C-alpha positions as CSV (number, residue, x, y, z in Angstrom):
1,M,21.4,12.8,53.1
2,D,22.5,10.8,56.9
3,S,19.2,9.4,57.5
4,K,19.1,5.8,57.4
5,S,16.8,3.6,55.4
6,A,14.0,2.2,57.0
7,I,15.7,-1.3,56.3
8,Y,18.9,-0.3,57.8
9,H,19.2,-1.9,61.1
10,L,17.8,-5.2,59.2
11,T,20.7,-5.4,56.8
12,N,23.1,-4.2,59.4
13,R,22.0,-7.0,61.7
14,I,22.2,-9.6,59.2
15,I,25.5,-8.4,57.8
16,E,26.6,-8.9,61.8
17,E,25.0,-12.1,61.9
18,E,27.1,-13.3,58.4
19,Y,30.6,-11.4,59.9
20,E,29.9,-13.7,63.5
21,K,29.1,-17.1,61.5
22,L,32.3,-16.6,59.3
23,R,34.8,-15.7,62.0
24,R,33.7,-18.6,63.9
25,E,33.7,-21.3,61.3
26,K,36.1,-20.2,58.8
27,I,38.6,-17.7,60.8
28,T,38.9,-18.8,64.3
29,P,39.8,-22.7,63.9
30,W,42.7,-21.8,62.0
31,A,44.0,-20.3,65.5
32,F,44.1,-23.6,67.0
33,L,46.4,-24.8,64.5
34,H,49.7,-25.7,66.7
35,S,47.5,-27.2,69.7
36,G,49.0,-30.4,68.9
37,H,45.3,-31.3,68.0
38,P,44.2,-32.5,64.6
39,F,43.1,-28.8,62.4
40,K,40.3,-29.6,59.7
41,C,38.5,-27.0,58.4
42,T,36.1,-26.9,54.9
43,K,36.4,-24.6,52.1
44,Y,34.0,-23.2,49.9
45,S,33.3,-25.5,47.6
46,G,33.6,-28.4,49.9
47,E,36.9,-29.9,49.6
48,E,38.2,-30.2,53.2
49,I,41.5,-29.1,54.9
50,S,43.2,-31.2,57.2
51,Y,46.3,-30.7,58.8
52,S,48.3,-33.0,62.2
53,D,51.5,-31.9,63.6
54,V,52.3,-29.0,61.0
55,R,54.0,-25.6,61.0
56,Y,51.8,-22.7,59.5
57,E,54.9,-21.4,57.6
58,G,54.7,-23.4,54.5
59,S,51.1,-24.8,52.6
60,P,48.7,-23.6,55.9
61,E,49.7,-20.2,55.2
62,Y,49.8,-20.4,51.9
63,I,46.2,-22.1,51.7
64,F,45.1,-19.7,54.4
65,W,46.4,-16.4,52.4
66,N,45.2,-17.4,48.3
67,G,41.7,-17.9,47.5
68,F,40.4,-19.4,51.1
69,I,37.9,-16.8,52.4
70,E,37.4,-15.1,49.0
71,P,35.0,-17.3,48.0
72,F,33.0,-17.2,50.9
73,L,33.1,-13.3,50.6
74,K,31.8,-13.1,47.9
75,D,28.6,-15.4,49.0
76,I,28.1,-13.4,51.9
77,I,28.5,-9.5,49.0
78,F,26.0,-11.4,46.6
79,R,23.2,-12.9,48.7
80,T,23.5,-9.7,51.2
81,I,22.7,-7.3,48.1
82,D,20.3,-9.7,46.4
83,N,18.0,-10.1,50.1
84,T,18.8,-5.7,49.9
85,I,17.1,-6.1,46.4
86,E,13.9,-7.9,47.3
87,I,13.6,-6.3,51.1
88,S,13.5,-3.0,49.4
89,R,11.0,-4.1,46.5
90,N,8.4,-6.0,48.9
91,K,8.8,-2.9,51.4
92,K,8.2,-0.5,48.2
93,I,11.0,1.9,49.0
94,N,13.3,3.2,46.9
95,L,16.1,0.8,46.2
96,A,19.0,3.8,45.6
97,H,19.6,4.8,49.7
98,P,19.7,1.0,51.0
99,L,22.1,-0.2,48.5
100,K,25.0,2.3,49.3
101,E,24.1,1.7,52.9
102,V,24.4,-2.3,52.0
103,G,27.7,-1.5,50.1
104,V,29.2,0.8,53.0
105,L,27.8,-2.2,56.0
106,L,30.2,-4.7,53.7
107,K,33.3,-3.2,53.3
108,K,33.3,-3.1,57.0
109,L,32.5,-7.0,57.1
110,V,35.7,-7.4,54.8
111,S,37.7,-4.8,56.8
112,K,36.6,-6.9,60.0
113,T,37.6,-10.2,58.0
114,Y,40.7,-9.6,57.0
115,D,41.7,-7.6,59.5
116,A,40.8,-10.9,61.9
117,M,42.5,-12.9,59.8
118,A,45.9,-11.1,60.5
119,D,45.7,-11.4,64.1
120,V,45.1,-15.0,63.8
121,D,48.3,-15.1,61.0
122,R,50.4,-12.7,63.9
123,K,49.6,-15.4,66.5
124,L,50.7,-18.3,64.5
125,R,53.5,-16.9,63.1
126,G,54.8,-15.6,66.8
127,N,54.3,-19.2,67.6
128,G,51.6,-17.9,69.8
129,Y,53.8,-14.7,70.7
130,P,52.2,-12.4,68.0
131,N,54.2,-9.4,69.4
132,K,56.9,-10.9,68.1
133,V,56.3,-10.3,64.5
134,N,54.5,-7.8,62.4
135,K,50.7,-8.0,61.6
136,K,50.1,-8.5,58.0
137,D,49.3,-5.5,54.9
138,V,45.8,-6.5,54.5
139,S,45.1,-3.1,52.7
140,T,45.3,-4.7,49.2
141,K,42.9,-7.2,49.8
142,I,40.4,-5.2,51.4
143,S,40.6,-2.7,48.1
144,L,40.3,-5.2,45.7
145,M,37.2,-7.0,47.4
146,A,35.3,-3.6,47.9
147,K,36.2,-2.9,44.5
148,L,34.0,-5.9,43.6
149,I,31.2,-4.3,46.0
150,D,31.1,-0.9,43.8
151,E,30.9,-2.4,41.1
152,R,27.4,-5.2,42.6
153,V,26.4,-1.4,43.8
154,E,26.7,0.6,40.4
155,S,25.5,-1.8,38.4
156,E,22.4,-2.0,40.4
157,L,22.0,1.2,40.7
158,S,22.8,1.8,36.6
159,I,19.9,-0.9,36.1
160,R,17.7,1.3,37.9
161,S,18.8,4.3,36.7
162,M,18.5,3.0,33.0
163,T,14.8,1.8,33.2
164,M,12.7,4.8,35.4
165,T,10.8,6.7,33.7
166,N,10.7,10.3,34.4
167,E,7.5,10.2,36.3
168,E,9.0,7.5,38.4
169,L,12.1,9.4,39.3
170,E,10.2,12.3,39.4
171,L,8.0,10.7,42.4
172,A,11.5,9.4,44.1
173,I,12.4,13.1,44.3
174,L,9.5,14.1,46.2
175,K,9.7,11.4,47.7
176,K,12.5,12.1,49.5
177,Y,12.3,15.7,50.1
178,V,8.8,14.8,51.7
179,D,10.0,12.4,54.2
180,H,12.9,14.8,55.2
181,H,9.8,16.9,55.4
182,K,8.6,14.7,57.7
183,A,11.3,14.1,59.7
184,C,12.3,17.6,60.3
185,E,9.0,18.3,62.0
186,I,8.9,15.1,64.2
187,N,12.5,16.3,65.6
188,N,11.7,19.4,65.9
189,P,8.9,21.1,65.6
190,D,8.8,24.2,66.8
191,N,12.0,25.3,64.5
192,S,11.2,27.9,62.4
193,N,14.4,27.6,59.8
194,K,13.6,26.0,56.6
195,C,16.8,25.8,55.3
196,S,17.0,22.4,58.1
197,R,14.0,21.4,55.7
198,E,16.0,21.9,52.7
199,L,18.2,19.0,50.7
200,D,20.5,20.1,47.7
201,M,19.0,18.3,44.3
202,R,22.6,16.8,44.1
203,D,22.7,14.5,46.5
204,V,19.0,13.8,46.1
205,I,19.7,12.9,42.2
206,K,22.9,10.6,43.3
207,E,21.8,8.8,46.0
208,I,18.8,7.8,43.5
209,T,20.6,7.3,39.7
210,G,23.8,7.1,40.7
211,E,25.0,9.8,38.7
212,K,28.0,12.2,39.1
213,D,29.7,14.6,38.1
214,Q,28.3,16.8,34.9
215,E,26.0,14.1,34.0
216,L,24.6,15.1,38.1
217,E,25.1,18.5,37.9
218,Y,22.6,19.0,34.4
219,S,20.3,16.7,36.3
220,A,20.3,18.4,39.6
221,K,19.5,21.6,38.0
222,H,16.9,20.0,35.3
223,W,14.5,19.5,38.3
224,L,15.4,22.2,40.5
225,N,14.3,24.1,37.4
226,R,10.7,22.0,37.2
227,L,10.0,21.3,40.7
228,A,11.6,24.5,42.3
229,P,11.5,27.7,39.5
230,R,12.7,30.7,41.0
231,I,12.5,32.5,37.8
232,P,10.5,36.0,37.8
233,G,7.0,34.6,36.0
234,V,7.2,31.3,36.6
235,P,4.8,29.7,38.4
236,K,5.6,28.2,42.2
237,G,6.5,24.6,42.0
238,L,5.8,21.6,44.0
239,L,9.6,22.6,46.2
240,R,10.5,25.7,47.1
241,P,14.3,26.8,46.8
242,C,16.3,28.3,49.6
243,S,14.8,31.9,50.2
244,N,17.4,32.9,52.2
245,S,19.5,35.8,50.1
246,T,22.8,35.4,51.7
247,V,23.2,31.6,50.5
248,N,20.7,30.7,47.8
249,N,23.3,31.8,45.4
250,K,25.8,30.0,47.1
251,T,25.9,26.8,49.3
252,H,22.1,26.2,49.3
253,K,22.2,27.5,44.9
254,Y,20.8,23.5,44.4
255,N,18.6,23.5,48.0
256,A,14.8,22.9,47.7
257,R,11.7,21.7,50.5
258,A,8.5,19.9,50.6
259,F,6.1,22.8,52.0
260,T,2.2,23.1,53.0
261,D,0.6,26.3,52.7
262,P,-3.2,26.4,54.1
263,L,-3.6,29.3,51.8
264,N,-2.5,28.0,48.7
265,K,-4.7,26.6,46.1
266,Q,-2.5,23.3,47.1
267,P,-2.0,23.3,50.6
268,A,0.6,20.5,50.1
269,P,1.7,20.8,46.4
270,A,4.0,17.6,46.9
271,W,2.4,15.4,48.7
272,E,-0.5,16.0,46.1
273,R,1.8,14.6,42.9
274,I,2.7,12.0,45.2
275,S,-0.3,10.5,45.3
276,E,-1.5,11.5,41.6
277,L,2.2,10.0,40.0
278,E,1.8,6.5,42.2
279,S,-2.0,6.0,41.0
280,K,-0.8,7.2,37.5
281,I,2.0,4.9,37.4
282,N,0.5,1.7,39.3
283,S,-2.3,2.3,36.8
284,N,-0.2,2.0,33.2
285,K,1.6,-1.5,34.8
286,P,0.6,-3.9,32.7
287,I,-1.5,-6.8,33.6
288,V,-0.8,-9.1,31.5
289,Q,-1.8,-13.0,31.4
290,N,-1.2,-16.4,29.1
291,I,1.2,-13.9,27.4
292,L,3.2,-17.6,26.3
293,V,1.4,-20.3,24.7
294,I,3.2,-23.1,22.7
295,G,1.6,-23.9,19.8
296,E,1.6,-24.8,16.2
297,Q,4.3,-22.3,14.1
298,I,6.9,-23.6,16.8
299,M,5.7,-26.6,18.9
300,G,3.0,-28.8,16.7
301,D,0.5,-28.4,19.5
302,K,-0.9,-25.1,20.2
303,F,0.3,-21.4,19.7
304,E,-0.8,-17.8,20.6
305,N,1.4,-15.0,19.7
306,I,2.6,-13.0,22.6
307,K,0.6,-10.6,23.2
308,N,0.5,-7.6,24.6
309,A,4.0,-7.9,25.3
310,T,6.0,-4.4,26.9
311,I,8.8,-6.4,28.9
312,I,10.1,-8.4,26.6
313,N,11.4,-8.6,23.0
314,R,8.7,-10.6,21.4
315,S,10.0,-11.4,18.2
316,T,13.5,-12.0,20.7
317,V,11.8,-14.6,22.4
318,I,10.4,-16.4,19.4
319,D,13.3,-16.6,17.8
320,A,15.0,-17.8,21.2
321,F,12.4,-20.0,21.2
322,K,13.3,-21.9,18.0
323,A,16.9,-22.2,18.5
324,I,16.0,-23.6,22.0
325,K,13.9,-26.6,20.8
326,E,16.0,-27.1,18.0
327,K,19.7,-27.7,19.9
328,H,18.5,-28.8,22.8
329,G,14.5,-30.2,23.0
330,E,11.9,-29.5,23.7
331,G,11.1,-29.4,27.4
332,T,14.1,-26.4,27.4
333,A,11.9,-24.0,25.2
334,D,9.1,-24.8,27.5
335,A,10.7,-23.6,30.0
336,L,12.0,-20.5,28.3
337,A,8.6,-19.6,28.1
338,S,8.0,-20.0,31.4
339,V,10.3,-17.8,31.9
340,A,9.0,-15.4,29.3
341,E,5.8,-15.1,31.0
342,E,6.6,-14.4,34.1
343,V,9.4,-12.0,32.9
344,E,6.3,-10.0,31.3
345,N,3.9,-10.5,34.0
346,S,6.5,-8.9,36.4
347,G,6.3,-5.7,34.8
348,N,10.0,-5.0,35.7
349,Q,11.7,-3.5,32.7
350,A,15.2,-4.4,34.1
351,A,14.4,-8.0,34.3
352,G,12.7,-7.4,30.8
353,T,16.5,-6.0,29.6
354,L,18.3,-8.6,31.3
355,F,16.2,-11.5,29.5
356,D,16.2,-10.1,26.6
357,S,19.9,-9.8,26.1
358,F,20.0,-13.6,27.8
359,N,17.6,-14.5,24.4
360,N,19.7,-12.8,21.8
361,E,22.8,-14.4,22.9
362,L,21.1,-18.0,22.8
363,C,20.2,-16.6,18.9
364,E,24.0,-16.8,18.6
365,T,25.7,-19.6,16.6
366,N,27.8,-20.2,19.3
367,P,26.4,-18.7,22.5
368,D,28.9,-17.9,25.0
369,K,27.4,-20.0,28.3
370,S,29.8,-17.0,30.5
371,K,27.5,-14.3,29.0
372,L,24.4,-16.6,29.6
373,K,25.4,-16.7,33.5
374,Q,26.2,-13.3,33.8
375,Y,22.7,-12.3,32.1
376,W,20.8,-15.5,33.8
377,N,22.5,-14.1,37.5
378,G,21.6,-10.7,36.8
379,L,18.0,-11.6,35.7
380,I,17.5,-13.5,39.0
381,S,19.1,-10.4,41.1
382,V,17.1,-7.9,40.0
383,L,13.2,-10.9,39.6
384,P,14.1,-13.4,42.3
385,S,10.4,-14.7,41.5
386,V,12.0,-16.4,38.5
387,A,14.1,-18.9,41.0
388,Q,11.2,-20.2,42.6
389,L,10.3,-21.9,38.9
390,A,12.7,-24.7,40.0
391,D,12.1,-27.0,36.8
392,A,12.6,-24.1,34.6
393,A,15.4,-22.8,36.2
394,A,16.7,-26.3,36.2
395,K,16.7,-26.4,32.5
396,I,17.6,-23.1,31.1
397,G,20.7,-23.7,33.8
398,S,22.1,-26.1,31.9
399,L,22.4,-23.8,28.4
400,F,25.1,-22.4,30.8
401,T,26.7,-25.5,32.9
402,D,26.2,-28.6,30.7
403,T,29.7,-29.1,29.3
404,T,28.6,-32.3,26.8
């Protein structure tokens, strides 16, 4: 599974530009701390750092290595992952592959960042003679930031996995095999080696769902038996298992491939099934308009119940609406209704799950603001269009930022 996603080069360019900007604006200036000119640099918070005629050892060194660069890195990590999710959705490509790619690319950015800092640090400690001192070990800092990246990527993959239906998963699997078949045909059309067209079902499932260990083994066997059965008496499936008897019970045990057969009743079964699934999935997406109309039961104006709600929990929204109106006023309650409508109309199951969690917390006697912020940020991440409801988003934000 070494092939790059359709947005790899775009993502790579974005991350390289982020690194160059970070290095140029936040790391390189420190190299001139001993230049004799006043030194100025700005923290992520906006606070200005200013030194003049000062040695690096002491306050400057402490600030440089203790929380100065991390907020910038975290901002890049979260923005880039969010951007990757949005681009993938806009281009209608499977999210798993780009997410894993962006994780790898962000880890490279983190490594280069800390390495550049260590070079500057060495130069400053050596008073212009870096070879006189040892380079600082930054492996722990790199590991901590890599863990943050892994956690965010795995979180997004987990949300994706939990909200996929069997039909959506089957569609994603078949597309992987069909795309690989196409790449093989383009790159080497005369290649008669069928094994080269194969993919290991475990790799495919892992890339789509993020599953691992026994859970991955179970899913791979399930989908292999379903899509590429090789049990006597069972009709052939949409994919073909490995037919090389020397390896198909060993290293290629989990392998399968898409195939075309002009003499078959279905000459391209995987392709036909993809069209069928896409048509079915798209036709099943709810088209809901005006699901929330504020009315007499709650607001004293007009009210219609949430109709045909399939993404959000109707009763939870109403309970949260009542709680917000009572504690924070009509304007904030209206904002919640606007967000609910946006989430329902999106058809986004992950957004619905996060919004329900947000509303459940709102219904608590003393809602946990940190949880509200976590759920809200997660909602914005999986459904960025919510943030475009500027007035509503600002009022909702006050629920977990208001200190009064």
